[in-house]
C-alpha positions as CSV (number, residue, x, y, z in Angstrom):
1,M,48.3,17.0,-48.0
2,R,49.4,16.7,-44.4
3,L,53.0,15.8,-43.9
4,I,55.6,15.5,-41.1
5,K,59.3,16.3,-41.5
6,M,61.6,13.8,-39.7
7,Q,65.3,13.3,-39.6
8,G,67.8,10.6,-38.7
9,L,71.2,12.1,-38.1
10,G,70.3,15.0,-40.4
11,N,69.1,12.7,-43.3
12,D,65.7,14.4,-43.6
13,Y,62.5,13.3,-45.3
14,L,58.9,14.4,-45.6
15,Y,56.6,11.7,-44.4
16,V,53.0,11.1,-45.5
17,Y,50.8,8.4,-44.0
18,G,48.6,6.9,-46.7
19,E,48.5,5.7,-50.3
20,V,51.1,6.8,-52.8
21,P,49.7,9.3,-55.3
22,E,50.4,8.9,-59.0
23,N,52.4,12.1,-59.1
24,A,54.7,11.1,-56.2
25,P,57.9,11.7,-58.2
26,E,56.8,15.2,-59.1
27,L,55.7,16.0,-55.6
28,S,59.1,14.9,-54.2
29,R,61.0,17.1,-56.6
30,K,58.8,20.1,-55.8
31,L,58.5,19.7,-52.0
32,S,62.1,18.6,-51.4
33,D,63.5,21.7,-52.9
34,R,65.3,23.6,-50.2
35,H,64.6,27.0,-51.6
36,F,61.1,26.7,-53.1
37,G,59.7,23.8,-51.1
38,F,59.8,22.4,-47.6
39,G,63.3,21.1,-48.1
40,S,64.4,17.5,-47.7
41,D,66.4,14.6,-49.1
42,G,63.1,13.2,-50.4
43,M,59.6,11.9,-49.5
44,I,58.6,8.7,-47.7
45,Y,55.1,7.3,-47.8
46,I,54.0,5.0,-44.9
47,T,51.4,2.7,-46.5
48,P,49.2,-0.3,-45.7
49,S,50.8,-3.7,-46.3
50,K,49.4,-7.2,-46.7
51,R,52.8,-8.8,-45.9
52,A,54.0,-6.7,-43.0
53,D,52.7,-4.2,-40.3
54,F,53.3,-1.3,-42.6
55,G,54.8,-0.5,-46.0
56,M,57.3,2.2,-47.1
57,R,57.9,3.9,-50.4
58,I,60.8,6.2,-50.8
59,F,61.2,9.0,-53.4
60,N,64.5,10.9,-53.6
61,A,64.8,14.6,-54.1
62,D,65.1,14.2,-57.8
63,G,62.0,12.1,-58.0
64,S,63.6,8.7,-58.5
65,E,62.4,5.9,-56.3
66,A,64.8,4.1,-53.9
67,K,64.4,0.6,-52.6
68,M,65.6,1.2,-49.1
69,C,66.7,3.9,-46.7
70,G,68.2,3.0,-43.3
71,N,67.7,6.4,-41.7
72,G,64.3,6.8,-43.3
73,I,63.0,3.4,-42.0
74,R,64.1,4.3,-38.4
75,C,61.9,7.4,-38.6
76,V,59.0,5.2,-39.9
77,G,59.3,3.2,-36.6
78,K,59.1,6.3,-34.5
79,Y,56.3,7.8,-36.6
80,V,54.0,4.7,-36.3
81,F,54.6,4.2,-32.6
82,D,54.6,7.8,-31.4
83,K,51.5,8.7,-33.5
84,G,49.6,5.7,-32.1
85,Y,49.3,3.6,-35.2
86,T,50.8,0.7,-33.3
87,D,51.7,-0.3,-29.7
88,K,54.2,-2.9,-30.8
89,T,57.9,-2.4,-30.1
90,V,58.9,-4.9,-32.8
91,V,57.5,-3.8,-36.1
92,T,57.8,-5.1,-39.7
93,V,58.0,-2.8,-42.7
94,E,57.6,-3.9,-46.3
95,T,60.1,-2.1,-48.6
96,L,61.1,-2.7,-52.2
97,A,64.2,-4.4,-50.7
98,G,62.1,-6.8,-48.7
99,I,60.6,-6.9,-45.3
100,K,62.6,-5.3,-42.5
101,T,62.2,-5.8,-38.8
102,L,62.5,-2.8,-36.4
103,T,63.1,-3.0,-32.7
104,L,62.0,0.2,-31.0
105,S,63.7,1.5,-27.8
106,V,61.0,3.5,-26.0
107,L,61.5,6.0,-23.1
108,D,58.5,7.8,-21.5
109,G,56.2,6.7,-24.2
110,A,58.3,7.9,-27.2
111,V,60.8,6.1,-29.4
112,E,64.4,7.2,-28.8
113,T,66.4,4.8,-31.0
114,V,65.5,2.1,-33.5
115,T,67.5,-1.1,-34.3
116,V,66.9,-2.4,-37.8
117,D,67.5,-5.9,-39.1
118,M,68.9,-4.8,-42.5
119,G,69.2,-8.3,-44.1
120,V,72.4,-9.7,-45.6
121,A,75.0,-7.5,-47.3
122,V,76.5,-8.9,-50.5
123,V,80.1,-7.7,-50.8
124,S,81.8,-8.1,-54.2
125,P,85.5,-7.9,-55.0
126,A,87.0,-4.4,-55.4
127,L,86.8,-2.7,-58.8
128,D,88.7,0.1,-60.5
129,A,86.2,2.8,-61.4
130,G,88.2,5.3,-63.4
131,G,91.2,5.3,-61.0
132,Q,89.0,5.0,-57.9
133,K,89.2,1.6,-56.1
134,V,85.7,0.8,-54.8
135,V,84.1,-2.1,-53.1
136,P,80.6,-2.8,-54.4
137,V,78.0,-3.8,-51.8
138,D,74.4,-4.8,-52.3
139,L,72.0,-4.1,-49.4
140,G,68.9,-4.1,-51.6
141,N,70.2,-0.9,-53.0
142,P,73.7,-0.5,-54.6
143,H,76.7,1.0,-52.9
144,A,80.3,1.7,-53.9
145,V,82.6,2.0,-50.8
146,S,86.0,3.7,-51.2
147,F,88.5,3.5,-48.4
148,T,90.6,6.7,-48.1
149,D,93.2,8.1,-45.7
150,T,91.0,11.2,-45.2
151,V,87.4,11.8,-46.1
152,P,86.9,14.4,-48.9
153,D,85.6,17.9,-48.4
154,D,82.4,19.0,-50.1
155,T,84.1,19.8,-53.4
156,G,85.9,16.5,-53.5
157,L,82.8,14.6,-52.4
158,K,80.7,16.2,-55.2
159,E,83.4,15.5,-57.8
160,K,84.1,11.9,-56.8
161,G,80.6,11.0,-55.7
162,S,78.8,12.3,-58.9
163,F,81.4,10.5,-61.0
164,L,80.7,7.2,-59.3
165,E,77.0,7.7,-59.3
166,K,76.9,7.8,-63.1
167,N,79.8,5.4,-63.7
168,P,79.1,2.8,-66.4
169,L,80.1,0.1,-63.9
170,F,76.8,0.9,-62.1
171,P,74.2,1.1,-64.9
172,G,71.4,2.0,-62.5
173,G,73.5,4.5,-60.5
174,V,75.1,3.9,-57.1
175,N,75.4,5.4,-53.6
176,A,79.1,6.3,-53.1
177,E,80.7,6.1,-49.6
178,F,84.1,7.5,-48.7
179,V,85.4,5.8,-45.6
180,T,88.4,6.4,-43.3
181,V,89.2,3.5,-40.8
182,L,89.8,5.1,-37.4
183,S,90.2,1.8,-35.6
184,P,88.7,-1.8,-35.8
185,A,85.7,-0.4,-34.0
186,A,85.2,3.0,-35.6
187,L,84.8,4.4,-39.1
188,R,84.4,7.9,-40.5
189,M,82.2,8.1,-43.5
190,R,80.9,10.7,-46.0
191,V,78.3,9.9,-48.6
192,W,77.0,10.9,-52.0
193,E,73.5,9.5,-52.3
194,R,72.1,8.4,-55.6
195,G,69.4,10.9,-56.5
196,S,70.0,13.2,-53.6
197,G,73.7,14.2,-53.7
198,I,75.6,15.1,-50.5
199,T,73.6,14.1,-47.4
200,L,74.4,14.3,-43.7
201,A,73.9,10.6,-43.2
202,C,73.0,7.4,-45.0
203,G,72.0,4.3,-43.0
204,T,72.4,1.8,-45.7
205,G,75.7,3.5,-46.6
206,A,76.9,3.1,-43.1
207,C,76.0,-0.6,-43.2
208,A,77.6,-1.1,-46.6
209,S,80.8,0.6,-45.2
210,V,81.0,-1.8,-42.3
211,A,80.3,-4.8,-44.5
212,A,83.1,-3.8,-46.8
213,A,85.4,-3.1,-43.9
214,V,84.7,-6.6,-42.4
215,A,85.2,-8.3,-45.8
216,N,88.5,-6.5,-46.3
217,G,89.8,-7.2,-42.8
218,Y,89.6,-3.7,-41.4
219,C,86.9,-4.6,-38.8
220,P,86.0,-7.9,-37.1
221,A,82.7,-9.7,-37.8
222,G,80.1,-9.9,-35.1
223,K,81.4,-6.8,-33.2
224,P,79.6,-3.4,-33.1
225,V,81.3,-0.7,-35.1
226,K,80.6,3.0,-34.6
227,V,80.2,4.9,-37.9
228,T,80.5,8.6,-37.6
229,V,78.7,10.5,-40.4
230,D,78.3,14.3,-40.8
231,G,75.1,14.1,-38.8
232,G,76.2,12.0,-35.9
233,D,76.9,8.3,-35.0
234,L,75.3,5.0,-36.0
235,T,76.2,1.6,-34.6
236,V,76.4,-1.3,-37.1
237,T,77.2,-4.9,-36.6
238,V,77.9,-7.3,-39.5
239,A,77.8,-11.0,-38.6
240,G,80.0,-13.7,-40.2
241,D,77.2,-14.6,-42.6
242,G,76.9,-11.0,-43.7
243,S,73.7,-10.2,-41.9
244,V,73.5,-6.6,-40.7
245,T,71.9,-4.7,-37.8
246,M,71.9,-1.0,-37.4
247,T,71.0,1.2,-34.4
248,G,70.5,4.9,-34.4
249,P,68.1,7.8,-33.5
250,A,65.0,9.2,-35.2
251,A,63.4,12.6,-34.5
252,F,60.4,14.8,-35.5
253,V,61.2,18.2,-37.0
254,Y,57.8,19.7,-37.7
255,E,54.3,19.0,-39.0
256,G,52.8,21.0,-41.9
257,E,50.2,21.1,-44.7
258,T,50.6,21.8,-48.4
259,L,48.0,22.6,-51.1
260,C,49.5,20.4,-53.8
């Protein structure tokens, strides 16, 4: 199997171009291991699609399948353009969360940043999750956003994030974001991703955080908000109707082969 490792703000995945094998969950668990495998937050397969230009299937490091990944889909856009699978700068990708549209920003023949139409964020009223006040947000995948005075350190993030991920309020599990409002145009976020744990960035999590911030009056609708994650910055805009766009970088790390 030939694969390419890519990352968006440190959220790293192993990419395979082609059909998804039956043992994809097992492969993701094996190859994502950072000690005995290549090391990644999971695996993403770029597949043919009858409904869009390309398809995308995402498997987390624990083998579970995700519906959507904001950082991952930006890397898909760079992969298909830079590797010559398309010459379009507006590309559609079919995901389990629906068809997403990517706008590619190209410099000297290579994609530098990607803007993703993420669809509409559905923000629900805040809940009490075992003493933690969280705002549920649905972006095709589930999120629980907690606004805090300071973002937690790794120990606190693991404790609070793993608690929320398995909380009975979210029967299928949830991605947990911990957000400090720096200004109406800037947020600081750390994330515990369902199925992967602590990651350096989460694109859908950044979008969910801004959507929750807009719904709760911390940020204005229709204005770009900078979301700083451990791996860098994303720009997210949430319109008055809840529709979300996200812009950020994507990069190649290396190419390799495995005899799996």
